[in-house]
C-alpha positions as CSV (number, residue, x, y, z in Angstrom):
1,M,104.7,125.9,103.5
2,F,106.4,122.9,105.1
3,K,103.1,121.6,106.4
4,E,101.7,121.5,102.8
5,A,104.8,119.6,101.6
6,G,104.5,117.1,104.5
7,K,100.8,116.5,103.5
8,I,101.8,115.9,99.9
9,L,104.6,113.5,100.9
10,R,102.3,111.6,103.3
11,S,99.6,111.3,100.6
12,L,102.2,109.6,98.3
13,G,102.9,107.0,100.9
14,P,105.4,104.2,100.6
15,G,104.9,103.9,96.9
16,M,107.5,106.6,96.3
17,I,110.1,104.7,98.3
18,I,109.4,101.4,96.4
19,T,109.5,103.2,93.1
20,A,112.8,104.9,93.9
21,S,114.4,101.6,95.0
22,F,113.0,99.7,92.0
23,I,114.0,102.3,89.4
24,G,117.3,103.4,91.0
25,P,119.7,106.1,90.1
26,G,121.4,104.1,87.4
27,T,118.1,103.8,85.5
28,V,117.3,107.4,85.9
29,T,120.7,108.4,84.6
30,T,120.5,106.1,81.6
31,M,117.0,107.3,80.7
32,T,118.0,110.9,81.1
33,Q,120.9,110.5,78.7
34,G,118.8,108.6,76.3
35,G,116.1,111.3,76.4
36,A,118.7,114.0,75.9
37,G,120.2,112.1,73.0
38,F,117.1,110.9,71.1
39,G,114.5,113.4,72.2
40,Y,110.9,112.4,71.3
41,S,112.0,109.9,68.6
42,L,111.7,107.0,71.1
43,L,108.3,108.1,72.5
44,W,106.7,105.2,70.6
45,A,108.7,102.8,72.8
46,V,107.2,104.3,75.9
47,V,103.7,104.0,74.5
48,F,104.3,100.5,73.4
49,S,105.6,99.4,76.8
50,I,102.6,101.0,78.6
51,V,100.2,99.1,76.3
52,A,102.1,95.9,76.7
53,T,102.2,96.2,80.5
54,I,98.4,96.8,80.6
55,V,97.8,93.7,78.4
56,M,100.2,91.6,80.5
57,Q,98.6,92.7,83.8
58,E,95.1,91.9,82.5
59,M,96.2,88.4,81.5
60,I,97.7,87.8,84.9
61,I,94.5,89.0,86.6
62,R,92.5,86.6,84.5
63,L,94.9,83.7,85.3
64,S,94.8,84.5,89.0
65,L,91.0,84.7,89.1
66,V,90.7,81.3,87.4
67,T,93.4,79.4,89.2
68,R,93.1,81.2,92.5
69,E,96.9,81.5,92.5
70,G,99.4,84.2,91.7
71,L,101.6,84.2,88.6
72,G,104.6,82.7,90.4
73,E,102.5,79.8,91.8
74,A,100.9,79.1,88.4
75,I,104.3,79.0,86.7
76,Q,105.6,76.7,89.5
77,D,102.7,74.4,89.0
78,L,103.2,74.3,85.3
79,F,106.8,73.2,85.6
80,K,106.3,70.6,88.4
81,H,104.6,68.2,86.1
């Protein structure tokens, strides 16, 4: 049983640690309270944020392919001039 759990945890890799440190316990607590208070009435916000994130990431990928720079470097170049 513990071997199977170990395999699952290894397959998740360091992404779980990064996610846990990025989200943090405060965010989890706030979102849990919000979900308990509002239920599914805020589900539209989750769907909207997912779509907005996909669009934003696609735009950043296009910018990076054209300029051969990351987003931070492109912004830095924009404000240098």
